All heavy atoms as TSV, in Angstrom:
chain	resi	resn	atom	element	x	y	z
A	1	MET	N	N	-31.371	-15.219	-26.992
A	1	MET	CA	C	-31.003	-14.023	-27.692
A	1	MET	C	C	-31.637	-12.845	-26.960
A	1	MET	O	O	-32.783	-12.892	-26.549
A	1	MET	CB	C	-31.483	-14.103	-29.140
A	1	MET	CG	C	-31.234	-12.865	-29.895
A	1	MET	SD	S	-31.698	-12.859	-31.644
A	1	MET	CE	C	-32.757	-14.211	-31.874
A	2	GLN	N	N	-30.858	-11.790	-26.804
A	2	GLN	CA	C	-31.335	-10.570	-26.162
A	2	GLN	C	C	-31.114	-9.420	-27.139
A	2	GLN	O	O	-30.064	-9.316	-27.753
A	2	GLN	CB	C	-30.554	-10.340	-24.863
A	2	GLN	CG	C	-31.051	-9.200	-24.048
A	2	GLN	CD	C	-30.334	-9.127	-22.705
A	2	GLN	OE1	O	-29.506	-9.945	-22.361
A	2	GLN	NE2	N	-30.658	-8.117	-21.949
A	3	LEU	N	N	-32.111	-8.557	-27.287
A	3	LEU	CA	C	-32.066	-7.479	-28.273
A	3	LEU	C	C	-32.213	-6.137	-27.583
A	3	LEU	O	O	-33.078	-5.961	-26.731
A	3	LEU	CB	C	-33.195	-7.654	-29.292
A	3	LEU	CG	C	-33.406	-6.558	-30.319
A	3	LEU	CD1	C	-32.228	-6.487	-31.275
A	3	LEU	CD2	C	-34.682	-6.793	-31.080
A	4	GLU	N	N	-31.345	-5.200	-27.939
A	4	GLU	CA	C	-31.391	-3.827	-27.433
A	4	GLU	C	C	-31.236	-2.881	-28.626
A	4	GLU	O	O	-30.715	-3.264	-29.666
A	4	GLU	CB	C	-30.225	-3.565	-26.467
A	4	GLU	CG	C	-30.158	-4.490	-25.284
A	4	GLU	CD	C	-31.011	-4.031	-24.132
A	4	GLU	OE1	O	-31.285	-2.833	-24.037
A	4	GLU	OE2	O	-31.413	-4.893	-23.340
A	5	VAL	N	N	-31.660	-1.651	-28.460
A	5	VAL	CA	C	-31.415	-0.619	-29.463
A	5	VAL	C	C	-30.496	0.405	-28.825
A	5	VAL	O	O	-30.746	0.882	-27.716
A	5	VAL	CB	C	-32.720	0.060	-29.927
A	5	VAL	CG1	C	-32.412	1.204	-30.880
A	5	VAL	CG2	C	-33.637	-0.954	-30.591
A	6	ALA	N	N	-29.395	0.708	-29.505
A	6	ALA	CA	C	-28.454	1.721	-29.034
A	6	ALA	C	C	-28.473	2.876	-30.022
A	6	ALA	O	O	-28.554	2.666	-31.228
A	6	ALA	CB	C	-27.053	1.134	-28.931
A	7	ILE	N	N	-28.407	4.096	-29.501
A	7	ILE	CA	C	-28.387	5.287	-30.356
A	7	ILE	C	C	-27.111	6.062	-30.069
A	7	ILE	O	O	-26.824	6.400	-28.924
A	7	ILE	CB	C	-29.627	6.164	-30.104
A	7	ILE	CG1	C	-30.897	5.368	-30.410
A	7	ILE	CG2	C	-29.561	7.438	-30.949
A	7	ILE	CD1	C	-32.182	6.090	-30.061
A	8	ASP	N	N	-26.343	6.319	-31.128
A	8	ASP	CA	C	-25.119	7.106	-30.993
A	8	ASP	C	C	-25.514	8.558	-30.763
A	8	ASP	O	O	-26.126	9.178	-31.638
A	8	ASP	CB	C	-24.278	6.967	-32.260
A	8	ASP	CG	C	-22.950	7.691	-32.182
A	8	ASP	OD1	O	-22.847	8.722	-31.486
A	8	ASP	OD2	O	-22.003	7.225	-32.828
A	9	PRO	N	N	-25.180	9.134	-29.595
A	9	PRO	CA	C	-25.607	10.505	-29.319
A	9	PRO	C	C	-24.990	11.537	-30.268
A	9	PRO	O	O	-25.586	12.577	-30.520
A	9	PRO	CB	C	-25.168	10.739	-27.873
A	9	PRO	CG	C	-24.193	9.681	-27.560
A	9	PRO	CD	C	-24.442	8.552	-28.506
A	10	ALA	N	N	-23.829	11.246	-30.817
A	10	ALA	CA	C	-23.168	12.202	-31.705
A	10	ALA	C	C	-23.796	12.231	-33.090
A	10	ALA	O	O	-23.892	13.284	-33.713
A	10	ALA	CB	C	-21.677	11.871	-31.817
A	11	THR	N	N	-24.238	11.061	-33.587
A	11	THR	CA	C	-24.746	10.988	-34.958
A	11	THR	C	C	-26.243	10.712	-35.045
A	11	THR	O	O	-26.850	10.928	-36.084
A	11	THR	CB	C	-24.025	9.874	-35.739
A	11	THR	OG1	O	-24.333	8.619	-35.127
A	11	THR	CG2	C	-22.521	10.088	-35.761
A	12	GLY	N	N	-26.808	10.175	-33.964
A	12	GLY	CA	C	-28.213	9.806	-33.979
A	12	GLY	C	C	-28.494	8.477	-34.666
A	12	GLY	O	O	-29.640	8.065	-34.787
A	13	LEU	N	N	-27.434	7.771	-35.120
A	13	LEU	CA	C	-27.622	6.490	-35.781
A	13	LEU	C	C	-28.099	5.443	-34.784
A	13	LEU	O	O	-27.588	5.344	-33.677
A	13	LEU	CB	C	-26.321	6.012	-36.429
A	13	LEU	CG	C	-25.848	6.810	-37.632
A	13	LEU	CD1	C	-24.497	6.301	-38.095
A	13	LEU	CD2	C	-26.863	6.736	-38.761
A	14	ARG	N	N	-29.098	4.673	-35.213
A	14	ARG	CA	C	-29.651	3.596	-34.374
A	14	ARG	C	C	-28.995	2.278	-34.766
A	14	ARG	O	O	-28.873	1.968	-35.950
A	14	ARG	CB	C	-31.154	3.498	-34.579
A	14	ARG	CG	C	-31.902	4.710	-34.108
A	14	ARG	CD	C	-33.352	4.667	-34.533
A	14	ARG	NE	N	-34.001	3.426	-34.162
A	14	ARG	CZ	C	-34.840	3.292	-33.135
A	14	ARG	NH1	N	-35.147	4.331	-32.413
A	14	ARG	NH2	N	-35.380	2.124	-32.871
A	15	THR	N	N	-28.605	1.530	-33.759
A	15	THR	CA	C	-27.984	0.225	-33.969
A	15	THR	C	C	-28.723	-0.814	-33.153
A	15	THR	O	O	-29.021	-0.589	-31.983
A	15	THR	CB	C	-26.499	0.264	-33.533
A	15	THR	OG1	O	-25.792	1.170	-34.354
A	15	THR	CG2	C	-25.855	-1.104	-33.643
A	16	LEU	N	N	-29.021	-1.939	-33.768
A	16	LEU	CA	C	-29.557	-3.080	-33.031
A	16	LEU	C	C	-28.373	-3.824	-32.436
A	16	LEU	O	O	-27.401	-4.114	-33.137
A	16	LEU	CB	C	-30.325	-4.014	-33.961
A	16	LEU	CG	C	-31.530	-3.443	-34.677
A	16	LEU	CD1	C	-32.072	-4.454	-35.679
A	16	LEU	CD2	C	-32.598	-3.055	-33.681
A	17	VAL	N	N	-28.436	-4.100	-31.150
A	17	VAL	CA	C	-27.391	-4.865	-30.480
A	17	VAL	C	C	-28.038	-6.162	-30.011
A	17	VAL	O	O	-28.966	-6.146	-29.214
A	17	VAL	CB	C	-26.795	-4.102	-29.284
A	17	VAL	CG1	C	-25.667	-4.891	-28.659
A	17	VAL	CG2	C	-26.305	-2.715	-29.708
A	18	ILE	N	N	-27.556	-7.264	-30.545
A	18	ILE	CA	C	-28.138	-8.571	-30.268
A	18	ILE	C	C	-27.096	-9.415	-29.543
A	18	ILE	O	O	-25.997	-9.607	-30.048
A	18	ILE	CB	C	-28.557	-9.272	-31.578
A	18	ILE	CG1	C	-29.479	-8.362	-32.384
A	18	ILE	CG2	C	-29.191	-10.622	-31.292
A	18	ILE	CD1	C	-29.570	-8.699	-33.842
A	19	TRP	N	N	-27.457	-9.871	-28.348
A	19	TRP	CA	C	-26.592	-10.797	-27.619
A	19	TRP	C	C	-27.117	-12.198	-27.864
A	19	TRP	O	O	-28.305	-12.462	-27.721
A	19	TRP	CB	C	-26.609	-10.505	-26.132
A	19	TRP	CG	C	-25.909	-9.256	-25.717
A	19	TRP	CD1	C	-25.295	-8.337	-26.520
A	19	TRP	CD2	C	-25.752	-8.777	-24.383
A	19	TRP	NE1	N	-24.783	-7.318	-25.773
A	19	TRP	CE2	C	-25.043	-7.560	-24.444
A	19	TRP	CE3	C	-26.145	-9.249	-23.145
A	19	TRP	CZ2	C	-24.719	-6.823	-23.316
A	19	TRP	CZ3	C	-25.818	-8.510	-22.025
A	19	TRP	CH2	C	-25.105	-7.312	-22.108
A	20	GLY	N	N	-26.230	-13.084	-28.230
A	20	GLY	CA	C	-26.634	-14.457	-28.476
A	20	GLY	C	C	-25.419	-15.362	-28.502
A	20	GLY	O	O	-24.315	-14.954	-28.142
A	21	ARG	N	N	-25.630	-16.586	-28.945
A	21	ARG	CA	C	-24.540	-17.557	-29.041
A	21	ARG	C	C	-24.403	-18.023	-30.480
A	21	ARG	O	O	-25.393	-18.263	-31.163
A	21	ARG	CB	C	-24.802	-18.748	-28.125
A	21	ARG	CG	C	-24.745	-18.355	-26.662
A	21	ARG	CD	C	-24.652	-19.570	-25.769
A	21	ARG	NE	N	-24.620	-19.171	-24.369
A	21	ARG	CZ	C	-23.515	-18.886	-23.688
A	21	ARG	NH1	N	-22.350	-18.969	-24.287
A	21	ARG	NH2	N	-23.573	-18.530	-22.421
A	22	GLY	N	N	-23.167	-18.134	-30.905
A	22	GLY	CA	C	-22.887	-18.671	-32.230
A	22	GLY	C	C	-23.033	-20.183	-32.223
A	22	GLY	O	O	-23.308	-20.798	-31.188
A	23	ASP	N	N	-22.850	-20.811	-33.372
A	23	ASP	CA	C	-22.995	-22.259	-33.500
A	23	ASP	C	C	-22.077	-23.029	-32.551
A	23	ASP	O	O	-22.430	-24.096	-32.070
A	23	ASP	CB	C	-22.731	-22.708	-34.933
A	23	ASP	CG	C	-23.828	-22.291	-35.886
A	23	ASP	OD1	O	-24.956	-22.017	-35.415
A	23	ASP	OD2	O	-23.575	-22.246	-37.098
A	24	ALA	N	N	-20.899	-22.484	-32.262
A	24	ALA	CA	C	-19.944	-23.156	-31.371
A	24	ALA	C	C	-20.239	-22.880	-29.895
A	24	ALA	O	O	-19.535	-23.368	-29.024
A	24	ALA	CB	C	-18.518	-22.730	-31.713
A	25	GLY	N	N	-21.284	-22.066	-29.634
A	25	GLY	CA	C	-21.666	-21.790	-28.250
A	25	GLY	C	C	-21.037	-20.559	-27.641
A	25	GLY	O	O	-21.279	-20.249	-26.474
A	26	HIS	N	N	-20.226	-19.835	-28.400
A	26	HIS	CA	C	-19.580	-18.624	-27.880
A	26	HIS	C	C	-20.588	-17.480	-27.808
A	26	HIS	O	O	-21.345	-17.252	-28.752
A	26	HIS	CB	C	-18.404	-18.209	-28.771
A	26	HIS	CG	C	-17.364	-19.267	-28.896
A	26	HIS	ND1	N	-16.506	-19.603	-27.875
A	26	HIS	CD2	C	-17.053	-20.089	-29.924
A	26	HIS	CE1	C	-15.712	-20.570	-28.265
A	26	HIS	NE2	N	-16.026	-20.894	-29.520
A	27	ALA	N	N	-20.566	-16.750	-26.695
A	27	ALA	CA	C	-21.473	-15.611	-26.523
A	27	ALA	C	C	-20.938	-14.416	-27.308
A	27	ALA	O	O	-19.764	-14.064	-27.195
A	27	ALA	CB	C	-21.612	-15.264	-25.044
A	28	LEU	N	N	-21.815	-13.804	-28.109
A	28	LEU	CA	C	-21.422	-12.707	-28.987
A	28	LEU	C	C	-22.368	-11.526	-28.857
A	28	LEU	O	O	-23.558	-11.697	-28.578
A	28	LEU	CB	C	-21.460	-13.150	-30.452
A	28	LEU	CG	C	-20.562	-14.289	-30.871
A	28	LEU	CD1	C	-20.930	-14.748	-32.274
A	28	LEU	CD2	C	-19.113	-13.855	-30.806
A	29	ALA	N	N	-21.835	-10.344	-29.107
A	29	ALA	CA	C	-22.641	-9.147	-29.320
A	29	ALA	C	C	-22.588	-8.876	-30.822
A	29	ALA	O	O	-21.505	-8.724	-31.392
A	29	ALA	CB	C	-22.092	-7.959	-28.548
A	30	VAL	N	N	-23.748	-8.866	-31.456
A	30	VAL	CA	C	-23.838	-8.638	-32.903
A	30	VAL	C	C	-24.465	-7.260	-33.108
A	30	VAL	O	O	-25.478	-6.935	-32.493
A	30	VAL	CB	C	-24.693	-9.731	-33.585
A	30	VAL	CG1	C	-24.853	-9.453	-35.067
A	30	VAL	CG2	C	-24.071	-11.097	-33.347
A	31	PHE	N	N	-23.852	-6.455	-33.965
A	31	PHE	CA	C	-24.308	-5.091	-34.223
A	31	PHE	C	C	-24.870	-5.018	-35.638
A	31	PHE	O	O	-24.232	-5.463	-36.588
A	31	PHE	CB	C	-23.147	-4.109	-34.071
A	31	PHE	CG	C	-22.547	-4.140	-32.694
A	31	PHE	CD1	C	-21.528	-5.027	-32.396
A	31	PHE	CD2	C	-23.027	-3.309	-31.701
A	31	PHE	CE1	C	-20.985	-5.077	-31.125
A	31	PHE	CE2	C	-22.490	-3.346	-30.423
A	31	PHE	CZ	C	-21.473	-4.231	-30.136
A	32	ALA	N	N	-26.078	-4.455	-35.759
A	32	ALA	CA	C	-26.750	-4.429	-37.052
A	32	ALA	C	C	-27.509	-3.118	-37.232
A	32	ALA	O	O	-27.883	-2.468	-36.256
A	32	ALA	CB	C	-27.707	-5.602	-37.171
A	33	ARG	N	N	-27.723	-2.759	-38.488
A	33	ARG	CA	C	-28.542	-1.600	-38.833
A	33	ARG	C	C	-29.805	-2.090	-39.506
A	33	ARG	O	O	-29.769	-2.973	-40.345
A	33	ARG	CB	C	-27.789	-0.674	-39.780
A	33	ARG	CG	C	-26.623	-0.012	-39.074
A	33	ARG	CD	C	-26.157	1.271	-39.670
A	33	ARG	NE	N	-27.235	2.140	-40.062
A	33	ARG	CZ	C	-27.213	2.884	-41.139
A	33	ARG	NH1	N	-26.179	2.861	-41.942
A	33	ARG	NH2	N	-28.219	3.675	-41.437
A	34	HIS	N	N	-30.913	-1.497	-39.134
A	34	HIS	CA	C	-32.212	-1.830	-39.709
A	34	HIS	C	C	-32.573	-0.735	-40.695
A	34	HIS	O	O	-32.694	0.427	-40.323
A	34	HIS	CB	C	-33.251	-1.936	-38.584
A	34	HIS	CG	C	-34.595	-2.339	-39.059
A	34	HIS	ND1	N	-35.695	-1.562	-38.854
A	34	HIS	CD2	C	-35.012	-3.428	-39.731
A	34	HIS	CE1	C	-36.745	-2.166	-39.370
A	34	HIS	NE2	N	-36.349	-3.295	-39.914
A	35	THR	N	N	-32.691	-1.099	-41.954
A	35	THR	CA	C	-33.054	-0.130	-42.992
A	35	THR	C	C	-34.231	-0.678	-43.775
A	35	THR	O	O	-34.086	-1.641	-44.523
A	35	THR	CB	C	-31.876	0.160	-43.939
A	35	THR	OG1	O	-31.456	-1.057	-44.527
A	35	THR	CG2	C	-30.712	0.805	-43.229
A	36	GLY	N	N	-35.380	-0.090	-43.563
A	36	GLY	CA	C	-36.578	-0.575	-44.250
A	36	GLY	C	C	-36.896	-1.997	-43.839
A	36	GLY	O	O	-37.077	-2.280	-42.670
A	37	ARG	N	N	-36.911	-2.898	-44.819
A	37	ARG	CA	C	-37.215	-4.305	-44.538
A	37	ARG	C	C	-35.964	-5.141	-44.345
A	37	ARG	O	O	-36.044	-6.352	-44.169
A	37	ARG	CB	C	-38.037	-4.873	-45.688
A	37	ARG	CG	C	-39.399	-4.226	-45.791
A	37	ARG	CD	C	-40.188	-4.689	-46.988
A	37	ARG	NE	N	-40.092	-6.122	-47.202
A	37	ARG	CZ	C	-40.460	-6.725	-48.305
A	37	ARG	NH1	N	-40.946	-6.025	-49.305
A	37	ARG	NH2	N	-40.343	-8.027	-48.433
A	38	ASN	N	N	-34.788	-4.528	-44.386
A	38	ASN	CA	C	-33.535	-5.264	-44.315
A	38	ASN	C	C	-32.791	-4.977	-43.023
A	38	ASN	O	O	-32.896	-3.891	-42.456
A	38	ASN	CB	C	-32.635	-4.890	-45.492
A	38	ASN	CG	C	-33.262	-5.242	-46.811
A	38	ASN	OD1	O	-33.693	-6.361	-47.015
A	38	ASN	ND2	N	-33.341	-4.272	-47.703
A	39	ILE	N	N	-32.029	-5.965	-42.590
A	39	ILE	CA	C	-31.128	-5.804	-41.453
A	39	ILE	C	C	-29.730	-6.163	-41.937
A	39	ILE	O	O	-29.516	-7.238	-42.504
A	39	ILE	CB	C	-31.536	-6.709	-40.277
A	39	ILE	CG1	C	-32.909	-6.287	-39.754
A	39	ILE	CG2	C	-30.498	-6.654	-39.168
A	39	ILE	CD1	C	-33.448	-7.171	-38.661
A	40	TYR	N	N	-28.777	-5.249	-41.720
A	40	TYR	CA	C	-27.403	-5.444	-42.149
A	40	TYR	C	C	-26.505	-5.603	-40.933
A	40	TYR	O	O	-26.400	-4.685	-40.118
A	40	TYR	CB	C	-26.925	-4.258	-42.989
A	40	TYR	CG	C	-27.704	-4.088	-44.254
A	40	TYR	CD1	C	-28.770	-3.202	-44.331
A	40	TYR	CD2	C	-27.378	-4.835	-45.384
A	40	TYR	CE1	C	-29.506	-3.058	-45.498
A	40	TYR	CE2	C	-28.111	-4.696	-46.557
A	40	TYR	CZ	C	-29.167	-3.803	-46.600
A	40	TYR	OH	O	-29.892	-3.675	-47.758
A	41	ILE	N	N	-25.880	-6.761	-40.795
A	41	ILE	CA	C	-24.926	-6.993	-39.712
A	41	ILE	C	C	-23.600	-6.375	-40.124
A	41	ILE	O	O	-23.099	-6.635	-41.215
A	41	ILE	CB	C	-24.767	-8.497	-39.435
A	41	ILE	CG1	C	-26.087	-9.064	-38.914
A	41	ILE	CG2	C	-23.621	-8.755	-38.461
A	41	ILE	CD1	C	-26.118	-10.565	-38.795
A	42	TYR	N	N	-23.034	-5.536	-39.244
A	42	TYR	CA	C	-21.763	-4.913	-39.590
A	42	TYR	C	C	-20.644	-5.223	-38.615
A	42	TYR	O	O	-19.487	-4.872	-38.862
A	42	TYR	CB	C	-21.921	-3.395	-39.785
A	42	TYR	CG	C	-22.311	-2.614	-38.559
A	42	TYR	CD1	C	-21.342	-2.164	-37.685
A	42	TYR	CD2	C	-23.634	-2.316	-38.296
A	42	TYR	CE1	C	-21.697	-1.426	-36.560
A	42	TYR	CE2	C	-23.994	-1.586	-37.186
A	42	TYR	CZ	C	-23.022	-1.146	-36.320
A	42	TYR	OH	O	-23.382	-0.428	-35.216
A	43	ASP	N	N	-20.926	-5.912	-37.499
A	43	ASP	CA	C	-19.853	-6.274	-36.576
A	43	ASP	C	C	-20.362	-7.327	-35.602
A	43	ASP	O	O	-21.563	-7.419	-35.347
A	43	ASP	CB	C	-19.361	-5.054	-35.799
A	43	ASP	CG	C	-17.962	-5.227	-35.218
A	43	ASP	OD1	O	-17.325	-6.260	-35.473
A	43	ASP	OD2	O	-17.499	-4.313	-34.507
A	44	ALA	N	N	-19.455	-8.103	-35.071
A	44	ALA	CA	C	-19.758	-9.072	-34.016
A	44	ALA	C	C	-18.497	-9.225	-33.175
A	44	ALA	O	O	-17.399	-9.365	-33.725
A	44	ALA	CB	C	-20.177	-10.413	-34.596
A	45	ILE	N	N	-18.668	-9.156	-31.857
A	45	ILE	CA	C	-17.529	-9.272	-30.949
A	45	ILE	C	C	-17.920	-10.175	-29.769
A	45	ILE	O	O	-19.101	-10.291	-29.442
A	45	ILE	CB	C	-17.064	-7.895	-30.432
A	45	ILE	CG1	C	-18.187	-7.193	-29.666
A	45	ILE	CG2	C	-16.541	-7.024	-31.568
A	45	ILE	CD1	C	-17.762	-5.913	-28.959
A	46	PRO	N	N	-16.927	-10.792	-29.131
A	46	PRO	CA	C	-17.237	-11.576	-27.933
A	46	PRO	C	C	-17.773	-10.664	-26.828
A	46	PRO	O	O	-17.372	-9.495	-26.729
A	46	PRO	CB	C	-15.884	-12.173	-27.522
A	46	PRO	CG	C	-15.013	-12.046	-28.722
A	46	PRO	CD	C	-15.515	-10.855	-29.489
A	47	LEU	N	N	-18.677	-11.197	-26.009
A	47	LEU	CA	C	-19.171	-10.425	-24.871
A	47	LEU	C	C	-18.048	-10.237	-23.857
A	47	LEU	O	O	-17.230	-11.141	-23.649
A	47	LEU	CB	C	-20.345	-11.138	-24.197
A	47	LEU	CG	C	-21.646	-11.226	-24.981
A	47	LEU	CD1	C	-22.702	-11.946	-24.148
A	47	LEU	CD2	C	-22.153	-9.861	-25.385
A	48	LYS	N	N	-18.025	-9.076	-23.218
A	48	LYS	CA	C	-17.084	-8.814	-22.126
A	48	LYS	C	C	-17.541	-9.604	-20.907
A	48	LYS	O	O	-18.715	-9.995	-20.817
A	48	LYS	CB	C	-17.058	-7.324	-21.817
A	48	LYS	CG	C	-16.553	-6.496	-22.978
A	48	LYS	CD	C	-16.637	-5.027	-22.670
A	48	LYS	CE	C	-16.190	-4.231	-23.878
A	48	LYS	NZ	N	-16.398	-2.805	-23.723
A	49	PRO	N	N	-16.641	-9.867	-19.960
A	49	PRO	CA	C	-17.017	-10.692	-18.797
A	49	PRO	C	C	-18.271	-10.216	-18.066
A	49	PRO	O	O	-19.125	-11.034	-17.712
A	49	PRO	CB	C	-15.780	-10.623	-17.896
A	49	PRO	CG	C	-14.641	-10.409	-18.846
A	49	PRO	CD	C	-15.218	-9.514	-19.928
A	50	GLU	N	N	-18.428	-8.913	-17.860
A	50	GLU	CA	C	-19.619	-8.421	-17.158
A	50	GLU	C	C	-20.879	-8.590	-18.012
A	50	GLU	O	O	-21.965	-8.862	-17.498
A	50	GLU	CB	C	-19.454	-6.971	-16.686
A	50	GLU	CG	C	-19.263	-5.957	-17.791
A	50	GLU	CD	C	-17.829	-5.779	-18.281
A	50	GLU	OE1	O	-16.928	-6.539	-17.889
A	50	GLU	OE2	O	-17.619	-4.868	-19.088
A	51	GLN	N	N	-20.744	-8.456	-19.332
A	51	GLN	CA	C	-21.871	-8.692	-20.233
A	51	GLN	C	C	-22.239	-10.172	-20.249
A	51	GLN	O	O	-23.421	-10.526	-20.255
A	51	GLN	CB	C	-21.533	-8.236	-21.656
A	51	GLN	CG	C	-21.349	-6.746	-21.804
A	51	GLN	CD	C	-20.808	-6.391	-23.175
A	51	GLN	OE1	O	-19.954	-7.079	-23.723
A	51	GLN	NE2	N	-21.312	-5.291	-23.727
A	52	LEU	N	N	-21.220	-11.029	-20.252
A	52	LEU	CA	C	-21.462	-12.464	-20.252
A	52	LEU	C	C	-22.224	-12.883	-18.992
A	52	LEU	O	O	-23.171	-13.665	-19.074
A	52	LEU	CB	C	-20.147	-13.232	-20.364
A	52	LEU	CG	C	-20.257	-14.749	-20.368
A	52	LEU	CD1	C	-21.137	-15.241	-21.504
A	52	LEU	CD2	C	-18.872	-15.377	-20.439
A	53	ALA	N	N	-21.846	-12.338	-17.843
A	53	ALA	CA	C	-22.547	-12.663	-16.596
A	53	ALA	C	C	-24.009	-12.237	-16.682
A	53	ALA	O	O	-24.912	-12.997	-16.297
A	53	ALA	CB	C	-21.854	-11.988	-15.410
A	54	GLU	N	N	-24.263	-11.036	-17.203
A	54	GLU	CA	C	-25.640	-10.555	-17.360
A	54	GLU	C	C	-26.416	-11.427	-18.345
A	54	GLU	O	O	-27.570	-11.789	-18.108
A	54	GLU	CB	C	-25.632	-9.105	-17.835
A	54	GLU	CG	C	-26.997	-8.507	-18.005
A	54	GLU	CD	C	-26.959	-7.070	-18.511
A	54	GLU	OE1	O	-25.912	-6.402	-18.404
A	54	GLU	OE2	O	-27.986	-6.624	-19.033
A	55	PHE	N	N	-25.770	-11.795	-19.446
A	55	PHE	CA	C	-26.424	-12.618	-20.461
A	55	PHE	C	C	-26.757	-14.008	-19.924
A	55	PHE	O	O	-27.842	-14.535	-20.165
A	55	PHE	CB	C	-25.541	-12.715	-21.712
A	55	PHE	CG	C	-26.129	-13.531	-22.815
A	55	PHE	CD1	C	-27.332	-13.171	-23.402
A	55	PHE	CD2	C	-25.494	-14.669	-23.270
A	55	PHE	CE1	C	-27.889	-13.920	-24.431
A	55	PHE	CE2	C	-26.030	-15.423	-24.294
A	55	PHE	CZ	C	-27.226	-15.048	-24.875
A	56	GLU	N	N	-25.828	-14.606	-19.178
A	56	GLU	CA	C	-26.084	-15.934	-18.621
A	56	GLU	C	C	-27.215	-15.906	-17.607
A	56	GLU	O	O	-28.003	-16.850	-17.530
A	56	GLU	CB	C	-24.804	-16.508	-18.029
A	56	GLU	CG	C	-23.832	-16.936	-19.121
A	56	GLU	CD	C	-22.494	-17.424	-18.603
A	56	GLU	OE1	O	-22.129	-17.114	-17.450
A	56	GLU	OE2	O	-21.806	-18.126	-19.369
A	57	THR	N	N	-27.342	-14.819	-16.866
A	57	THR	CA	C	-28.474	-14.659	-15.954
A	57	THR	C	C	-29.767	-14.589	-16.757
A	57	THR	O	O	-30.763	-15.217	-16.412
A	57	THR	CB	C	-28.310	-13.392	-15.089
A	57	THR	OG1	O	-27.117	-13.527	-14.311
A	57	THR	CG2	C	-29.495	-13.167	-14.183
A	58	TRP	N	N	-29.753	-13.825	-17.840
A	58	TRP	CA	C	-30.923	-13.715	-18.712
A	58	TRP	C	C	-31.267	-15.084	-19.315
A	58	TRP	O	O	-32.426	-15.488	-19.343
A	58	TRP	CB	C	-30.654	-12.683	-19.801
A	58	TRP	CG	C	-31.797	-12.490	-20.742
A	58	TRP	CD1	C	-32.852	-11.645	-20.580
A	58	TRP	CD2	C	-32.001	-13.181	-21.976
A	58	TRP	NE1	N	-33.702	-11.765	-21.664
A	58	TRP	CE2	C	-33.221	-12.698	-22.523
A	58	TRP	CE3	C	-31.299	-14.148	-22.669
A	58	TRP	CZ2	C	-33.720	-13.161	-23.734
A	58	TRP	CZ3	C	-31.812	-14.611	-23.875
A	58	TRP	CH2	C	-33.009	-14.109	-24.394
A	59	GLU	N	N	-30.243	-15.798	-19.808
A	59	GLU	CA	C	-30.469	-17.119	-20.419
A	59	GLU	C	C	-31.133	-18.091	-19.440
A	59	GLU	O	O	-31.978	-18.896	-19.849
A	59	GLU	CB	C	-29.135	-17.742	-20.848
A	59	GLU	CG	C	-28.598	-17.267	-22.151
A	59	GLU	CD	C	-27.331	-18.009	-22.529
A	59	GLU	OE1	O	-26.435	-18.167	-21.683
A	59	GLU	OE2	O	-27.246	-18.437	-23.682
A	60	ALA	N	N	-30.751	-18.011	-18.176
A	60	ALA	CA	C	-31.268	-18.946	-17.180
A	60	ALA	C	C	-32.779	-18.780	-16.963
A	60	ALA	O	O	-33.430	-19.716	-16.493
A	60	ALA	CB	C	-30.537	-18.749	-15.855
A	61	THR	N	N	-33.319	-17.635	-17.336
A	61	THR	CA	C	-34.745	-17.389	-17.121
A	61	THR	C	C	-35.554	-17.367	-18.401
A	61	THR	O	O	-36.761	-17.173	-18.363
A	61	THR	CB	C	-34.968	-16.057	-16.367
A	61	THR	OG1	O	-34.426	-14.993	-17.163
A	61	THR	CG2	C	-34.289	-16.076	-15.017
A	62	HIS	N	N	-34.904	-17.546	-19.557
A	62	HIS	CA	C	-35.597	-17.531	-20.850
A	62	HIS	C	C	-35.276	-18.821	-21.611
A	62	HIS	O	O	-34.142	-19.025	-22.020
A	62	HIS	CB	C	-35.173	-16.316	-21.683
A	62	HIS	CG	C	-35.626	-15.038	-21.115
A	62	HIS	ND1	N	-35.011	-14.445	-20.027
A	62	HIS	CD2	C	-36.644	-14.238	-21.446
A	62	HIS	CE1	C	-35.641	-13.324	-19.738
A	62	HIS	NE2	N	-36.638	-13.168	-20.576
A	63	HIS	N	N	-36.246	-19.647	-21.775
A	63	HIS	CA	C	-36.050	-20.932	-22.449
A	63	HIS	C	C	-36.844	-20.972	-23.750
A	63	HIS	O	O	-37.594	-21.878	-24.006
A	63	HIS	CB	C	-36.473	-22.082	-21.523
A	63	HIS	CG	C	-35.757	-22.066	-20.227
A	63	HIS	ND1	N	-34.459	-22.445	-20.092
A	63	HIS	CD2	C	-36.146	-21.660	-18.990
A	63	HIS	CE1	C	-34.073	-22.329	-18.843
A	63	HIS	NE2	N	-35.078	-21.838	-18.157
A	64	ASP	N	N	-36.636	-19.958	-24.578
A	64	ASP	CA	C	-37.387	-19.835	-25.850
A	64	ASP	C	C	-36.875	-20.804	-26.878
A	64	ASP	O	O	-35.812	-20.955	-27.199
A	64	ASP	CB	C	-37.297	-18.405	-26.379
A	64	ASP	CG	C	-37.832	-17.414	-25.376
A	64	ASP	OD1	O	-38.863	-17.685	-24.772
A	64	ASP	OD2	O	-37.185	-16.387	-25.217
């Protein structure tokens, strides 16, 4: 799993972007908002080919 924080320049809203794999092994980008002690997932999409290549490189060096 890889975690990034993205900030929308127009609104200033912060989004957690988590790259990981679902139960079936598909690579996904999951988008969530952190509010206080809660995290709300509001979208998940398949990784684009260039993102998948970057993620697989990251996976090869992280065996957590």
